[in-house]
C-alpha positions in Angstrom: 122.2 103.9 101.5 120.9 100.4 101.8 123.2 97.7 102.9 124.6 95.6 105.8 126.2 97.3 108.7 128.9 94.7 109.8 129.3 96.5 113.1 125.9 95.2 114.2 125.4 91.6 115.5 123.2 89.3 113.6 120.0 88.3 115.4 118.3 85.1 114.3 114.5 85.2 113.7 112.2 82.3 114.6 110.0 81.5 111.6 107.1 79.1 110.9 106.5 78.1 107.3 103.0 77.2 106.0 102.3 75.6 102.6 98.7 76.0 101.5 97.9 73.2 99.0 95.2 70.6 98.4 97.7 68.3 96.7 101.2 68.8 98.3 102.9 66.8 101.0 106.3 67.3 102.7 108.1 65.2 100.1 106.9 67.2 97.1 106.5 70.7 98.6 109.2 72.5 96.6 108.1 76.0 97.6 108.1 75.2 101.3 111.5 73.5 100.9 112.8 76.6 99.1 111.8 78.8 102.0 113.2 76.4 104.7 116.5 76.2 102.8 116.8 79.9 102.3 115.7 80.8 105.9 118.2 78.4 107.5 121.0 79.3 105.2 120.5 82.9 106.3 121.0 81.8 110.0 117.4 81.9 111.1 115.4 79.1 112.8 112.5 77.1 111.5 110.3 76.5 114.5 107.4 74.8 112.7 106.4 73.8 109.2 102.9 72.7 108.2 100.9 71.9 105.1 97.2 72.8 105.1 94.5 72.6 102.4 93.0 75.7 100.8 90.5 76.3 103.7 90.2 79.8 105.0 89.2 78.9 108.5 91.9 76.3 109.0 94.6 78.7 107.6 93.5 81.6 109.8 93.2 79.4 112.9 96.8 78.2 112.3 98.1 81.7 111.8 96.4 82.8 115.0 97.9 79.9 116.9 101.4 80.8 115.7 100.8 84.5 116.5 99.9 83.6 120.0 103.2 81.6 120.4 105.9 83.7 121.9 108.5 81.4 120.3 107.5 82.5 116.8 108.6 85.9 115.4 107.3 85.5 111.8 105.2 83.3 109.6 105.7 82.8 105.9 103.1 81.0 103.9 103.3 79.9 100.3 100.4 79.0 98.0 96.8 80.1 97.7 97.5 83.7 96.6 96.1 83.5 93.1 92.7 84.3 91.6 91.0 80.9 91.5 88.0 80.0 93.7 90.2 77.8 96.0 92.8 80.6 96.6 91.9 81.9 100.0 95.2 82.4 101.7 95.2 86.2 101.4 91.7 86.4 102.9 92.8 84.1 105.8 95.8 86.3 106.4 93.7 89.5 106.4 91.3 87.8 108.9 94.3 87.8 111.3 96.2 91.0 110.5 96.1 93.9 112.9 98.0 96.0 110.4 98.7 95.3 106.8 102.2 96.0 105.3 100.8 97.5 102.1 104.2 98.1 100.5 105.1 94.4 100.7 102.7 93.5 97.9 103.7 96.5 95.8 107.4 95.8 96.1 106.8 92.1 95.4 104.8 93.0 92.3 107.6 95.3 91.0 110.2 92.6 91.5 107.9 90.0 89.8 107.4 92.3 86.8 111.1 92.2 86.2 111.0 88.4 86.0 107.6 87.4 84.7 106.3 90.6 83.1 102.6 91.4 83.3 101.8 88.0 84.7 102.8 89.6 88.0 99.3 91.1 88.2 97.9 87.7 89.1 99.8 87.6 92.4 98.1 88.8 95.6 101.2 88.5 97.8 100.6 90.2 101.1 102.2 91.0 104.5 101.0 92.1 107.8 101.5 92.1 111.6 99.4 90.5 114.3 100.2 90.1 118.0 103.8 91.2 117.4 104.3 88.5 114.7 105.1 89.3 111.1 102.9 87.4 108.5 103.7 87.1 104.8 101.7 85.2 102.1 103.7 84.3 99.0 102.7 82.7 95.8 103.1 78.9 95.5 106.0 78.7 93.1 109.6 78.1 94.2 110.7 81.0 92.1 108.3 83.4 93.8 109.4 82.2 97.2 113.1 82.6 96.2 112.4 86.1 94.9 110.5 87.3 97.9 113.0 85.9 100.4 116.1 87.0 98.5 114.8 90.4 97.5 112.7 91.5 100.4 112.5 89.3 103.4 116.2 88.3 103.8 117.3 91.9 104.1 114.4 92.9 106.3 114.9 90.0 108.7 118.6 90.9 109.0 119.1 93.2 112.0 122.3 94.6 110.3 120.4 95.8 107.3 120.3 99.6 107.0 118.7 102.1 106.9 116.0 100.0 108.7 114.7 96.5 109.1 111.8 94.4 110.7 114.0 93.0 113.5 114.8 96.4 115.1 111.1 97.2 115.5 110.1 93.9 117.0 109.9 95.4 120.5 107.6 98.2 119.3 105.1 96.0 117.4 102.8 95.8 120.5 103.5 99.1 122.2 99.9 100.1 121.7 99.0 97.3 124.2 101.1 98.7 127.0 99.3 100.5 129.8 100.0 104.2 130.0 
């Protein structure tokens, strides 16, 4: 049964937020603000927040920089997951992933179908892991960010969530790098 085990202690996760947009700035970035608000209300820490244009190399370079930082556990980006020519966030994420979390996009699509019907097929939300860091790319709407956080990421970033969660496997994400 899925739920919170109150006998376990909450462990805050350190998260960086990236908004991908050619037009947004911190004052009008509603999607990034939605994520920051939800993340901090849940008890986690925002360790960095940036806005970058729709440029695959710049996005992947920023993701790699954050993955190399031992003070960052997860990165959540918003924007650039659609189908237009400028939407390159998914490709930038996949340039960095060591492992893709295939079910993330599927679960997000199922949740989106309940809210926006068949328009959900236009989302390419994705998740993965690189250098022991979780990476998630969400669509650029505040609603999509709210849905992904509330429905998937908040429970998975809560160590008390049962039967399993992302936090409890942090120590094992890089076990393949250990010497035998």
